[in-house]
PASEBA-1860 file (N, C-alpha, C; in nm, 3 decimals):
! residues 82
1> MNNQSIVK> -1.451/-0.051/-0.764/-1.453/-0.100/-0.574/-1.592/-0.052/-0.569 ~ -1.601/-0.106/-0.417/-1.699/-0.110/-0.367/-1.709/0.051/-0.279 ~ -1.824/0.012/-0.176/-1.905/0.137/-0.122/-1.844/0.143/0.005 ~ -1.763/0.096/0.066/-1.692/0.022/0.192/-1.645/0.225/0.146 ~ -1.669/0.245/0.275/-1.611/0.419/0.310/-1.368/0.428/0.293 ~ -1.361/0.288/0.400/-1.208/0.252/0.370/-1.150/0.135/0.298 ~ -1.049/0.109/0.192/-0.988/0.016/0.203/-0.904/-0.014/0.221 ~ -0.824/-0.044/0.253/-0.663/-0.104/0.296/-0.613/-0.172/0.208
9> IKIIGKGG> -0.447/-0.177/0.157/-0.430/-0.254/0.118/-0.272/-0.304/0.096 ~ -0.212/-0.360/0.094/-0.096/-0.434/0.188/0.002/-0.458/0.041 ~ 0.090/-0.428/0.019/0.163/-0.491/-0.105/0.339/-0.476/-0.031 ~ 0.398/-0.597/-0.034/0.507/-0.648/0.046/0.583/-0.720/-0.060 ~ 0.759/-0.695/-0.077/0.772/-0.794/-0.166/0.952/-0.748/-0.089 ~ 1.016/-0.761/-0.217/1.197/-0.728/-0.198/1.240/-0.616/-0.255 ~ 1.291/-0.549/-0.197/1.413/-0.466/-0.245/1.380/-0.464/-0.442 ~ 1.386/-0.358/-0.542/1.433/-0.335/-0.673/1.306/-0.449/-0.744
17> QGIKSATM> 1.191/-0.510/-0.722/1.089/-0.561/-0.747/1.021/-0.467/-0.782 ~ 1.003/-0.298/-0.773/0.892/-0.240/-0.827/0.826/-0.189/-0.712 ~ 0.812/-0.260/-0.555/0.669/-0.228/-0.427/0.670/-0.140/-0.437 ~ 0.757/0.041/-0.461/0.689/0.132/-0.441/0.629/0.235/-0.551 ~ 0.682/0.166/-0.652/0.597/0.234/-0.808/0.500/0.141/-0.823 ~ 0.495/0.002/-0.821/0.366/-0.030/-0.818/0.243/0.062/-0.726 ~ 0.273/0.079/-0.588/0.204/0.161/-0.529/0.112/0.313/-0.547 ~ 0.266/0.336/-0.564/0.246/0.481/-0.658/0.150/0.505/-0.761
25> IAGSILSS> 0.166/0.419/-0.832/0.065/0.405/-0.920/-0.034/0.358/-0.861 ~ -0.087/0.243/-0.846/-0.243/0.186/-0.764/-0.274/0.361/-0.711 ~ -0.216/0.384/-0.630/-0.253/0.546/-0.560/-0.309/0.614/-0.667 ~ -0.277/0.666/-0.754/-0.295/0.751/-0.858/-0.316/0.741/-0.967 ~ -0.432/0.546/-0.929/-0.534/0.561/-1.017/-0.677/0.555/-0.931 ~ -0.686/0.457/-0.821/-0.733/0.499/-0.767/-0.817/0.646/-0.729 ~ -0.686/0.720/-0.671/-0.686/0.900/-0.691/-0.770/0.949/-0.745 ~ -0.751/0.916/-0.912/-0.852/0.914/-1.027/-1.011/0.901/-1.090
33> ITSKYISI> -1.020/0.791/-1.023/-1.175/0.690/-1.062/-1.215/0.762/-0.886 ~ -1.169/0.759/-0.839/-1.249/0.746/-0.686/-1.320/0.882/-0.597 ~ -1.219/0.999/-0.631/-1.185/1.104/-0.547/-1.226/1.082/-0.380 ~ -1.102/0.997/-0.410/-1.084/0.961/-0.206/-0.983/0.999/-0.173 ~ -0.935/1.046/-0.104/-0.845/1.075/0.035/-0.703/0.929/-0.040 ~ -0.581/0.961/-0.025/-0.497/0.848/-0.081/-0.417/0.829/0.093 ~ -0.354/0.709/0.094/-0.274/0.704/0.203/-0.158/0.638/0.158 ~ 0.013/0.628/0.127/0.086/0.563/0.125/0.178/0.557/0.193
41> TYNYDAAV> 0.251/0.428/0.299/0.340/0.464/0.422/0.413/0.326/0.358 ~ 0.561/0.344/0.408/0.625/0.236/0.349/0.712/0.259/0.488 ~ 0.809/0.079/0.473/0.838/0.015/0.554/0.956/-0.043/0.532 ~ 1.048/-0.034/0.526/1.185/-0.086/0.509/1.263/-0.166/0.598 ~ 1.306/-0.292/0.560/1.393/-0.360/0.629/1.569/-0.291/0.642 ~ 1.605/-0.287/0.725/1.729/-0.242/0.740/1.821/-0.279/0.621 ~ 1.818/-0.442/0.555/1.934/-0.392/0.423/1.944/-0.311/0.358 ~ 2.107/-0.301/0.293/2.115/-0.167/0.206/2.003/-0.245/0.075
49> RGGTIEAD> 2.014/-0.378/0.060/1.985/-0.439/-0.122/1.922/-0.513/-0.068 ~ 1.792/-0.580/-0.147/1.698/-0.717/-0.130/1.692/-0.688/-0.031 ~ 1.643/-0.564/0.027/1.587/-0.590/0.185/1.383/-0.650/0.135 ~ 1.405/-0.683/0.276/1.246/-0.645/0.236/1.143/-0.469/0.234 ~ 1.035/-0.465/0.167/0.979/-0.334/0.183/0.815/-0.401/0.167 ~ 0.720/-0.312/0.284/0.625/-0.276/0.304/0.561/-0.197/0.280 ~ 0.436/-0.162/0.173/0.394/-0.100/0.153/0.240/-0.065/0.190 ~ 0.215/0.001/0.263/0.034/0.044/0.270/-0.046/0.156/0.273
57> LISSSKKI> -0.112/0.153/0.136/-0.196/0.205/0.096/-0.355/0.218/0.151 ~ -0.393/0.297/0.106/-0.498/0.337/0.249/-0.615/0.423/0.110 ~ -0.755/0.434/0.111/-0.841/0.462/0.021/-0.951/0.499/0.121 ~ -0.978/0.648/0.099/-1.128/0.658/0.209/-1.170/0.762/0.197 ~ -1.353/0.805/0.232/-1.360/0.889/0.187/-1.351/1.041/0.273 ~ -1.281/0.981/0.386/-1.312/1.087/0.493/-1.148/1.119/0.528 ~ -1.132/1.215/0.583/-0.974/1.163/0.571/-0.900/1.115/0.699 ~ -0.787/1.089/0.649/-0.766/0.946/0.688/-0.655/1.008/0.808
65> INTFIDRA> -0.702/0.955/0.956/-0.596/0.957/1.099/-0.507/0.842/1.087 ~ -0.487/0.776/1.070/-0.419/0.642/1.117/-0.401/0.580/0.976 ~ -0.266/0.553/0.973/-0.215/0.566/0.827/-0.194/0.373/0.876 ~ -0.129/0.315/0.983/-0.145/0.162/1.018/-0.216/0.088/0.990 ~ -0.192/-0.019/0.885/-0.296/-0.080/0.847/-0.246/-0.223/0.930 ~ -0.379/-0.282/1.050/-0.375/-0.392/1.063/-0.410/-0.548/1.008 ~ -0.529/-0.502/0.947/-0.597/-0.544/0.888/-0.631/-0.570/0.731 ~ -0.529/-0.587/0.651/-0.568/-0.552/0.506/-0.693/-0.596/0.410
73> DIYLQFTA> -0.729/-0.514/0.326/-0.863/-0.573/0.243/-0.822/-0.678/0.141 ~ -0.699/-0.591/0.052/-0.597/-0.685/0.020/-0.527/-0.667/0.032 ~ -0.431/-0.854/-0.033/-0.242/-0.837/0.028/-0.208/-0.874/-0.044 ~ -0.157/-0.834/-0.135/-0.038/-0.898/-0.274/0.113/-0.874/-0.169 ~ 0.175/-0.996/-0.216/0.287/-1.079/-0.185/0.349/-1.092/-0.292 ~ 0.489/-1.025/-0.324/0.510/-1.070/-0.468/0.672/-1.197/-0.443 ~ 0.716/-1.187/-0.367/0.771/-1.298/-0.263/0.770/-1.340/-0.186 ~ 0.802/-1.424/-0.119/0.859/-1.548/0.032/0.949/-1.384/0.131
81> TD> 0.905/-1.370/0.208/0.982/-1.297/0.311/1.015/-1.452/0.403 ~ 1.101/-1.351/0.456/1.175/-1.414/0.571/1.102/-1.413/0.696
END
């Protein structure tokens, strides 16, 4: 990772694709190799199965006040979303 004080990552996909697991693993790795603060938030579609899920992961050298990502540094989309 570069020396930015904050890195914002957004991951989007459908339920069942492992979005939550991938985000938790990425957050754990970032935390262990950078010793920075990590924030993970999820936003779910109202559908019971197969709905859209968005995961926001923020890594920062300072305490994270705002967990909302308006512009991601890294954007991963597992499937096309409606």
